[in-house]
Legacy VTK file of the C-alpha trace (Angstrom):
# vtk DataFile Version 3.0
C-alpha trace
ASCII
DATASET POLYDATA
POINTS 679 float
104.505 236.136 169.174
108.311 236.310 168.966
108.558 232.686 170.099
106.111 231.727 167.364
108.264 233.344 164.662
111.421 231.875 166.142
109.930 228.401 165.983
108.892 228.911 162.384
112.369 230.131 161.483
113.953 227.115 163.210
111.595 224.793 161.329
112.475 226.502 158.058
116.201 226.209 158.745
115.794 222.504 159.476
114.204 222.094 156.051
117.038 224.019 154.412
119.561 221.758 156.144
118.058 218.616 154.601
120.062 217.013 151.736
116.945 216.913 149.547
116.705 220.714 149.660
119.662 221.179 147.266
117.626 220.064 144.213
115.061 222.747 145.100
117.762 225.395 145.401
119.300 224.254 142.116
115.966 224.538 140.329
115.441 227.988 141.832
118.762 229.150 140.343
117.815 227.752 136.932
114.406 229.403 137.111
116.011 232.721 138.069
118.271 232.519 135.009
115.757 231.312 132.421
112.287 231.857 133.889
111.914 235.274 132.248
111.207 233.500 128.947
107.998 232.070 130.401
106.433 235.538 130.144
106.681 235.314 126.336
107.728 231.795 125.273
108.199 230.994 121.626
109.945 228.878 119.009
113.432 229.531 117.683
115.899 228.272 115.097
115.532 224.507 114.522
112.521 224.318 116.837
110.406 224.808 113.709
111.494 221.513 112.204
110.125 219.622 115.205
106.981 221.766 115.337
106.321 220.771 111.729
107.018 217.115 112.551
104.522 217.243 115.419
101.738 218.504 113.163
102.326 215.703 110.672
100.677 213.500 113.341
102.570 210.420 112.209
104.497 208.844 115.119
106.514 206.588 112.805
108.127 209.627 111.174
109.741 210.537 114.491
112.204 207.652 113.960
113.016 208.341 110.309
113.075 212.136 110.314
116.529 212.373 111.917
118.274 209.689 109.909
121.623 210.103 111.661
120.092 209.965 115.149
117.643 207.049 115.097
116.527 207.168 118.734
115.879 210.916 118.745
112.335 209.897 117.910
111.964 208.411 121.397
112.528 211.814 122.956
110.066 213.417 120.560
107.353 210.825 121.117
107.677 211.022 124.885
107.587 214.816 125.019
104.894 215.128 122.341
102.621 213.083 124.600
103.017 215.445 127.548
103.785 218.938 126.312
101.992 218.818 122.943
103.174 221.920 121.071
102.798 224.611 123.691
105.837 226.956 123.922
105.405 227.453 127.679
105.367 223.694 128.286
108.445 223.143 126.106
110.428 225.777 127.971
109.479 224.208 131.294
110.214 220.680 130.056
113.612 221.732 128.733
114.451 223.346 132.072
113.437 220.188 133.963
115.462 217.914 131.652
118.607 219.936 132.227
117.944 220.174 135.965
117.541 216.398 136.302
120.672 215.690 134.265
122.748 218.025 136.419
121.329 216.458 139.581
122.544 213.047 138.420
126.023 214.498 137.827
125.912 215.916 141.363
124.731 212.601 142.840
127.456 210.727 140.959
130.244 212.975 142.260
128.808 212.767 145.792
128.691 208.990 145.680
132.438 208.836 144.982
133.683 211.819 146.996
131.008 212.420 149.675
133.234 214.690 151.780
133.494 217.188 148.902
129.737 217.673 148.580
129.937 221.451 149.013
132.138 221.677 145.911
129.828 219.386 143.971
126.977 221.783 144.733
128.964 224.554 143.062
129.634 222.247 140.095
125.898 221.651 139.727
124.826 225.276 139.930
127.543 226.545 137.573
126.613 223.787 135.118
123.024 225.043 135.145
123.982 228.581 134.148
127.163 227.759 132.221
127.878 230.944 130.211
129.335 229.027 127.285
125.900 227.629 126.428
123.308 230.272 125.535
120.766 228.100 123.716
118.652 226.887 126.635
115.677 228.788 125.176
115.752 226.792 121.907
113.656 224.400 123.925
112.037 222.136 121.320
115.162 221.468 119.274
117.525 220.984 122.187
115.115 218.879 124.220
116.623 215.928 122.345
120.107 216.991 123.397
119.053 217.459 127.005
117.203 214.134 126.965
120.414 212.424 125.856
122.316 214.317 128.558
119.800 213.147 131.151
120.129 209.520 130.027
123.916 209.745 130.078
124.088 211.397 133.513
121.478 209.007 134.918
123.405 206.064 133.520
126.597 207.206 135.264
124.810 207.513 138.577
123.187 204.091 138.274
126.601 202.583 137.556
128.146 203.919 140.764
124.927 203.115 142.633
125.140 199.498 141.459
128.693 199.259 142.789
127.743 200.938 146.050
124.610 198.843 146.628
125.494 195.274 145.675
122.059 193.951 146.649
120.450 195.875 143.788
123.322 195.462 141.335
121.137 193.244 139.138
118.657 196.146 138.748
120.830 199.260 138.568
123.519 197.973 136.208
121.196 196.689 133.437
119.251 199.954 133.598
122.520 201.842 133.401
123.551 199.899 130.287
120.207 200.497 128.574
120.303 204.227 129.298
123.986 204.593 128.414
123.745 202.817 125.062
120.405 204.445 124.161
121.728 207.976 124.563
124.560 207.275 122.109
122.069 206.323 119.391
119.890 209.277 120.330
122.619 211.870 119.820
126.357 211.774 119.213
127.178 214.715 121.508
127.897 212.513 124.551
129.104 209.388 122.758
132.835 209.754 123.481
132.098 210.890 127.036
131.473 207.211 127.682
135.210 206.883 128.354
134.819 208.671 131.712
132.730 205.760 133.006
135.725 203.439 133.680
137.377 206.322 135.530
134.331 206.695 137.766
134.139 202.936 138.303
137.831 202.811 139.228
137.551 205.800 141.588
134.462 204.295 143.205
136.110 200.911 143.757
139.306 202.438 145.117
137.310 204.657 147.488
135.895 201.421 148.910
139.423 200.075 149.434
139.217 197.457 146.696
142.719 196.272 145.808
144.183 197.675 142.587
144.289 194.333 140.791
140.697 193.481 141.696
139.555 197.047 140.952
141.122 196.896 137.501
139.461 193.569 136.707
136.057 194.776 137.915
136.414 198.043 136.014
136.969 196.146 132.765
134.120 193.766 133.558
131.594 196.458 134.507
132.502 198.628 131.537
132.441 195.846 128.926
128.720 196.030 128.007
129.054 199.779 127.473
132.096 199.218 125.256
130.100 196.744 123.178
127.340 199.319 122.757
129.841 202.015 121.826
131.514 199.678 119.355
128.167 198.875 117.751
127.471 202.595 117.435
130.914 203.230 115.896
130.303 200.534 113.270
126.818 201.850 112.518
127.920 205.495 112.366
131.213 205.139 110.493
130.656 202.056 108.315
126.945 201.423 107.791
125.286 204.862 107.812
127.484 206.360 105.034
126.270 203.606 102.686
122.610 204.572 103.225
122.721 208.317 102.611
124.187 210.682 100.041
124.800 213.586 102.404
125.513 213.601 106.110
125.541 217.034 107.798
127.425 215.567 110.758
129.956 213.501 108.843
133.333 213.048 110.611
135.106 215.025 107.891
138.188 215.918 109.959
138.631 212.254 110.872
138.543 211.386 107.186
141.063 214.147 106.428
143.261 212.875 109.258
143.511 209.523 107.492
144.342 211.049 104.106
146.347 214.166 105.088
147.443 213.728 108.708
149.788 216.739 108.895
147.190 219.195 107.632
144.424 217.681 109.763
146.546 217.728 112.930
147.353 221.400 112.370
143.651 222.167 112.055
142.828 220.064 115.118
145.457 221.701 117.338
144.216 225.136 116.321
140.632 224.251 117.265
141.700 222.657 120.548
143.743 225.719 121.508
140.891 228.155 120.832
138.150 226.027 122.400
140.094 225.294 125.579
140.738 228.981 126.143
137.157 229.830 125.253
135.418 227.370 127.592
137.825 227.556 130.527
138.566 231.285 130.538
136.807 233.525 128.018
133.194 232.597 128.757
133.696 233.248 132.483
135.523 236.520 131.976
132.759 237.564 129.595
130.149 237.302 132.357
131.846 240.184 134.151
131.958 242.429 131.075
129.671 245.259 132.173
130.065 247.031 128.827
128.759 243.953 126.997
125.654 243.858 129.162
125.064 247.625 128.651
124.539 247.975 132.371
124.764 251.776 132.233
122.198 252.226 129.475
119.994 249.123 129.633
117.270 248.636 132.207
117.121 244.894 131.613
120.896 244.647 132.141
120.568 246.325 135.524
117.685 244.010 136.441
119.768 241.029 135.281
122.689 242.029 137.484
120.418 242.695 140.462
118.752 239.280 140.170
122.091 237.587 139.526
123.700 239.103 142.594
120.718 238.345 144.844
120.496 234.719 143.665
124.266 234.208 144.010
124.375 235.674 147.523
121.457 233.499 148.619
123.171 230.424 147.206
126.418 231.409 148.924
124.586 231.703 152.255
122.913 228.340 151.636
126.260 226.628 150.989
127.820 228.320 153.981
125.051 227.092 156.264
124.776 223.518 154.976
128.471 222.685 154.571
130.564 221.021 157.236
133.881 222.427 158.306
136.398 221.956 155.533
139.049 219.340 155.933
142.143 219.431 153.730
141.579 217.278 150.677
144.004 214.514 149.913
146.245 215.108 146.930
144.775 211.937 145.475
141.361 213.646 145.142
142.849 216.605 143.300
144.611 214.264 140.892
141.427 212.267 140.328
139.358 215.389 139.662
142.025 216.777 137.325
141.984 213.525 135.356
138.176 213.315 135.344
137.696 216.946 134.313
140.365 216.825 131.599
139.134 213.578 130.065
135.496 214.729 130.221
136.389 218.022 128.547
138.348 216.457 125.671
135.923 213.554 125.219
132.961 215.925 125.155
134.575 218.052 122.460
135.793 215.246 120.184
132.390 214.724 118.457
132.530 218.422 117.543
136.118 218.515 116.363
135.908 215.397 114.179
133.169 217.113 112.146
135.611 219.998 111.547
133.552 222.365 113.677
134.514 224.662 116.477
132.851 225.670 119.730
134.399 229.133 119.935
132.876 231.246 117.194
130.010 231.041 114.764
126.321 231.598 115.319
124.646 228.770 117.256
128.035 227.054 117.715
127.734 227.354 121.496
125.408 224.333 121.322
128.577 222.298 120.903
129.512 223.242 124.477
126.964 220.746 125.784
129.451 217.877 125.497
132.579 219.397 127.109
130.556 221.512 129.561
130.724 219.002 132.428
134.494 218.675 132.148
134.969 222.435 131.824
133.040 223.184 135.024
134.717 220.388 137.000
138.137 221.698 135.957
137.245 225.266 136.887
135.767 224.447 140.292
138.496 222.091 141.413
141.292 224.279 140.019
140.005 227.226 142.073
139.615 224.928 145.061
143.262 223.921 144.718
144.548 227.444 144.012
142.801 229.449 146.754
143.670 229.061 150.406
140.468 229.457 152.440
136.959 228.239 151.824
135.652 231.788 152.200
137.862 232.993 149.337
136.743 230.095 147.171
133.061 230.577 147.882
133.110 234.308 147.209
134.840 233.765 143.880
132.331 231.057 142.981
129.534 233.447 143.972
130.929 236.189 141.717
131.099 233.772 138.781
127.582 232.591 139.557
126.219 236.140 139.721
127.824 237.022 136.389
126.571 233.837 134.745
122.990 234.289 135.954
123.049 237.934 134.816
124.312 236.951 131.372
121.655 234.252 131.006
118.861 236.636 132.067
120.108 239.254 129.605
120.307 236.624 126.867
116.851 235.279 127.781
115.375 238.731 127.268
116.872 238.802 123.756
115.000 235.591 122.960
111.802 237.003 124.474
111.996 240.138 122.328
112.895 238.087 119.272
109.710 236.037 119.653
107.673 239.253 119.763
109.285 240.254 116.460
108.661 236.811 114.984
104.991 236.899 115.968
104.599 240.332 114.421
106.145 239.164 111.143
104.083 235.965 110.892
100.794 237.686 111.705
101.565 240.414 109.175
101.999 237.716 106.554
98.642 236.223 107.485
96.912 239.641 107.279
98.459 240.281 103.864
97.980 236.735 102.519
94.618 235.290 103.590
95.025 232.435 101.090
97.945 231.295 98.981
97.792 229.050 95.950
99.364 225.627 96.674
102.760 225.232 95.041
103.781 228.843 95.655
107.332 229.695 96.641
108.061 232.700 98.837
111.364 234.453 98.231
112.340 236.707 101.118
115.007 239.130 102.233
116.933 236.751 104.473
116.437 235.199 107.888
113.233 236.326 109.598
114.865 237.342 112.884
118.166 236.942 114.685
116.981 233.811 116.526
115.693 231.991 113.451
117.309 230.615 110.298
116.608 230.876 106.602
116.100 227.121 106.136
113.549 226.938 108.946
111.454 229.494 107.060
110.434 226.468 104.971
108.560 225.006 107.949
107.171 228.355 109.075
105.435 229.189 105.786
103.906 225.712 105.590
102.623 225.974 109.151
101.196 229.389 108.274
99.475 228.654 104.964
98.917 224.905 104.758
95.412 224.003 105.848
96.627 220.445 106.433
100.278 219.708 107.156
101.593 216.940 104.927
104.905 215.224 104.205
104.629 216.762 100.743
104.752 220.488 101.548
102.621 222.920 99.571
104.943 225.882 100.050
108.601 226.745 100.518
110.675 229.691 101.619
113.792 230.770 99.724
116.254 233.333 101.000
117.684 235.757 98.404
121.129 235.307 99.901
120.992 231.548 99.261
119.345 231.602 95.839
121.623 232.328 92.841
120.915 235.442 90.772
120.036 233.228 87.800
116.946 232.064 89.709
115.385 235.524 89.544
114.067 234.843 86.033
110.607 233.522 85.070
109.811 229.843 84.573
112.780 228.360 86.401
112.475 225.483 88.892
112.666 226.117 92.616
113.346 222.923 94.565
113.775 222.382 98.293
113.316 219.004 99.972
109.996 217.520 98.862
108.862 220.830 97.382
109.119 221.492 93.659
108.005 224.920 92.484
108.634 227.489 89.784
109.701 231.128 89.731
106.554 231.919 87.745
104.533 230.891 90.788
106.449 232.796 93.418
106.001 235.931 95.472
108.706 238.204 96.813
108.740 239.415 100.390
110.675 242.218 102.029
111.164 242.627 105.763
113.789 244.321 107.861
114.782 242.150 110.796
117.026 244.917 112.096
114.103 247.340 112.254
111.022 245.469 113.522
108.903 248.632 113.251
108.991 248.292 109.473
106.186 246.218 107.995
106.418 243.148 105.812
105.906 244.059 102.157
104.872 241.660 99.439
106.897 242.861 96.490
105.088 244.615 93.657
106.129 247.103 90.950
104.632 249.969 92.993
107.549 249.494 95.419
110.232 249.739 92.716
113.079 252.163 93.427
112.489 251.986 97.161
115.784 252.975 98.832
115.266 250.266 101.447
115.700 247.566 98.815
119.129 246.241 97.929
119.684 244.993 94.390
118.876 241.398 95.286
115.444 242.423 96.591
114.708 244.621 93.592
115.532 241.691 91.302
112.633 239.707 92.758
109.975 242.311 91.920
109.521 241.292 88.237
108.780 237.655 89.170
106.589 238.361 92.210
103.226 236.942 91.147
100.489 238.444 93.315
97.832 236.384 91.535
98.797 233.509 93.824
97.302 235.517 96.720
93.528 235.280 97.023
90.925 236.291 99.582
88.634 233.247 99.434
85.757 232.277 101.681
87.954 230.489 104.207
91.003 232.663 104.984
93.902 231.188 106.880
94.247 232.112 110.530
97.583 231.318 112.210
97.374 228.512 114.740
97.448 230.345 118.109
99.122 227.339 119.760
102.089 227.884 117.460
102.073 231.577 116.569
100.392 232.994 119.645
97.222 235.049 119.806
96.692 237.850 117.338
98.785 240.858 118.402
97.435 244.366 118.885
96.585 246.198 115.670
99.403 248.673 115.239
100.290 250.473 111.997
101.417 247.292 110.246
97.965 245.714 110.576
96.370 248.613 108.704
99.168 248.648 106.133
98.919 244.909 105.380
95.140 245.072 105.033
95.446 248.178 102.860
98.084 246.562 100.647
95.805 243.545 100.183
92.909 245.841 99.349
95.131 247.711 96.838
95.850 244.386 95.112
92.076 243.817 94.928
91.478 247.456 93.816
89.231 248.056 96.816
89.998 251.754 97.214
87.236 252.593 99.694
88.482 249.945 102.124
91.953 251.445 101.953
90.619 254.902 102.806
88.665 253.474 105.725
91.779 251.705 107.005
93.778 254.909 106.631
91.185 256.849 108.621
91.240 254.222 111.395
95.049 254.332 111.584
94.989 258.146 111.693
92.412 258.093 114.500
94.811 255.898 116.495
97.666 258.320 115.697
99.580 255.573 113.893
102.201 256.206 111.220
104.771 254.141 109.318
108.481 253.732 109.978
109.292 254.051 106.287
107.697 256.181 103.572
107.055 253.296 101.189
104.264 252.040 103.440
102.164 255.079 102.495
101.988 254.017 98.812
98.715 251.989 98.993
96.995 254.968 100.672
98.477 257.435 98.165
97.109 255.378 95.284
93.704 255.059 96.945
93.467 258.853 97.144
94.484 259.149 93.487
92.059 256.444 92.336
89.175 258.200 94.117
90.060 261.635 92.711
91.430 263.077 95.954
94.588 264.419 94.377
95.608 266.979 96.964
95.438 264.340 99.715
97.545 262.009 97.514
100.131 264.758 97.123
100.190 265.614 100.828
100.693 261.968 101.758
103.471 261.691 99.154
105.248 264.635 100.777
104.829 262.945 104.167
106.369 259.754 102.742
109.306 261.739 101.377
109.797 263.413 104.747
110.053 260.008 106.471
112.316 258.515 103.778
113.957 261.252 101.659
115.466 258.721 99.244
112.022 257.532 98.164
111.621 260.309 95.574
112.318 257.998 92.618
109.712 255.528 93.866
107.163 258.331 94.244
107.971 259.520 90.729
107.309 256.036 89.317
103.921 255.908 91.012
102.824 259.385 89.953
103.673 258.464 86.381
101.400 255.439 86.781
98.648 257.772 87.944
98.626 259.501 84.548
95.994 257.055 83.316
93.647 257.946 86.183
90.983 260.486 85.345
88.527 262.406 87.502
88.842 264.712 90.445
88.346 268.491 90.445
91.966 269.308 91.242
93.592 266.583 89.181
95.496 268.654 86.628
97.076 271.319 88.862
97.889 268.795 91.620
99.282 266.300 89.142
101.507 268.964 87.585
102.707 270.065 91.029
103.415 266.510 92.167
105.347 265.502 89.072
107.494 268.634 89.365
108.196 267.782 93.018
108.919 264.099 92.569
110.053 263.898 88.943
112.227 266.988 88.428
113.701 267.330 84.980
117.474 266.785 84.891
119.545 269.963 84.561
120.953 270.258 81.000
LINES 1 680
679 0 1 2 3 4 5 6 7 8 9 10 11 12 13 14 15 16 17 18 19 20 21 22 23 24 25 26 27 28 29 30 31 32 33 34 35 36 37 38 39 40 41 42 43 44 45 46 47 48 49 50 51 52 53 54 55 56 57 58 59 60 61 62 63 64 65 66 67 68 69 70 71 72 73 74 75 76 77 78 79 80 81 82 83 84 85 86 87 88 89 90 91 92 93 94 95 96 97 98 99 100 101 102 103 104 105 106 107 108 109 110 111 112 113 114 115 116 117 118 119 120 121 122 123 124 125 126 127 128 129 130 131 132 133 134 135 136 137 138 139 140 141 142 143 144 145 146 147 148 149 150 151 152 153 154 155 156 157 158 159 160 161 162 163 164 165 166 167 168 169 170 171 172 173 174 175 176 177 178 179 180 181 182 183 184 185 186 187 188 189 190 191 192 193 194 195 196 197 198 199 200 201 202 203 204 205 206 207 208 209 210 211 212 213 214 215 216 217 218 219 220 221 222 223 224 225 226 227 228 229 230 231 232 233 234 235 236 237 238 239 240 241 242 243 244 245 246 247 248 249 250 251 252 253 254 255 256 257 258 259 260 261 262 263 264 265 266 267 268 269 270 271 272 273 274 275 276 277 278 279 280 281 282 283 284 285 286 287 288 289 290 291 292 293 294 295 296 297 298 299 300 301 302 303 304 305 306 307 308 309 310 311 312 313 314 315 316 317 318 319 320 321 322 323 324 325 326 327 328 329 330 331 332 333 334 335 336 337 338 339 340 341 342 343 344 345 346 347 348 349 350 351 352 353 354 355 356 357 358 359 360 361 362 363 364 365 366 367 368 369 370 371 372 373 374 375 376 377 378 379 380 381 382 383 384 385 386 387 388 389 390 391 392 393 394 395 396 397 398 399 400 401 402 403 404 405 406 407 408 409 410 411 412 413 414 415 416 417 418 419 420 421 422 423 424 425 426 427 428 429 430 431 432 433 434 435 436 437 438 439 440 441 442 443 444 445 446 447 448 449 450 451 452 453 454 455 456 457 458 459 460 461 462 463 464 465 466 467 468 469 470 471 472 473 474 475 476 477 478 479 480 481 482 483 484 485 486 487 488 489 490 491 492 493 494 495 496 497 498 499 500 501 502 503 504 505 506 507 508 509 510 511 512 513 514 515 516 517 518 519 520 521 522 523 524 525 526 527 528 529 530 531 532 533 534 535 536 537 538 539 540 541 542 543 544 545 546 547 548 549 550 551 552 553 554 555 556 557 558 559 560 561 562 563 564 565 566 567 568 569 570 571 572 573 574 575 576 577 578 579 580 581 582 583 584 585 586 587 588 589 590 591 592 593 594 595 596 597 598 599 600 601 602 603 604 605 606 607 608 609 610 611 612 613 614 615 616 617 618 619 620 621 622 623 624 625 626 627 628 629 630 631 632 633 634 635 636 637 638 639 640 641 642 643 644 645 646 647 648 649 650 651 652 653 654 655 656 657 658 659 660 661 662 663 664 665 666 667 668 669 670 671 672 673 674 675 676 677 678
């Protein structure tokens, strides 16, 4: 039996020793870092724009929708065909795109410096979990970015492959040109990185002992078609495109300032370069070891993240140790070449960010800009540590520590996205329970961004996907955030315009939600919620224009598309509240009481006292005054500051007649909630 197991182990080790096993190991590391999202995949941030585009079912729009990135439509059309609009499939596709792109970087480095393969393996794995890029889970939006990265990396590899294998030069080089030029028109992130190609060509030729003069001539010759493509892109982007559009969100504004005010622009540029270099080469790596940031002492998921990170890093360390040959001292020439390559790749990758007057270090979602300089940053880090440390063992252990910290950070961050999607689903389903049908042309004015991983402008796509029975290029609805709508817009009969939507404040509803407290329910604003202490002034200002007549029950209520919004979540308190609030609007008091009884039987209660108001009114409207008073006291106990809101409602109840205990209970309640001011 022991011989049997020994033979199996030997067979397994032979598999591990094969060169083709590294891609499997690399994917395993990526899956360890990001696979947790597959338990609850969702859509985030600018994903919603592409989700909306998909449901327009018009392939031609994929090429016109992103006017500044004309070939982005190719990525969309290709992925739409395979992954449809399933969150799980998008997360997996995004992971595979990044994995393939990194593999091509690894293959390219190996083709030029084959004796440094063990270091290239560390470059690949640290690229996969690079801690300066935390947006891997925004899978739909950034699939375009990762598709461009894959084309760029694949193009580099085909270039060196064409030089290495002259018999197939006629095949690999044209394919390389097509891929390299296409990615530039797909996305500008990797456009300037094209300047590392002549470096790779030169290094490849020199490694094959081609004379300097001949190598220089061939470098210019091989690079020339790529230069032509880059020149065409520069003309299109800087000269032609500005004449076709009024606004360009990615305009090279710093470049324009540099031409008009060079001293000021250079000062700004140097400041950004200084901060971003320190951020990507030092801060993001140090941050992975910040135990306090990961709440390792108080957070279960942080401890799990560290455990998985350490296990994965140790296994990778053992894999490298087993599969690497004995280290031979590297020639100084290699260190110089890698320093040049890493530095140029870093700066070239960051230039498209800096020329738009943006910065990588700082600002929500700005870490997406790390995609361009990421390759250069990791190459510089790995080869600097290789040069600085004496023994391979020291180097590998330090790499393993950085890998463990990076995986842990990515797992911890992935869990944030997973929890955010749960909160998003809850919010969207609450809206559907409260609003079974919404009159076309209605604007929704809400209390900000839905959740931390979404944006106020993408709420536009969300509400149309929720309430539109047929998605159209002319949207029926729009979402406006109170923090981005001027106070003057809170008055009746004023236009509300966003994109192709034109609405009016007289056909709008207000919505309150608390993204920082997901246990609170969504509330469609109504005068009964006036004076609620949860509402800031901007929210209270919406109440007078919130037109609930736009909400109807109808024979065909909307049901959120489960492919987009997931299956209906469990019916917690907010389900009963939303249904009760809808019934209150329809004056269906018996339904409210039934819902209240069901919630009580499940031992459910609200997170804020204002959510008891529909049930309080139902008791009052059906003459159950003592129950209305008891529930009012319960609401005050949950939210002491709600007393003014309770007073307003009890004053409304004055017109209600009936009920044996009306008069004494009413007098008691008004004295409790509407005390007379002391003279």
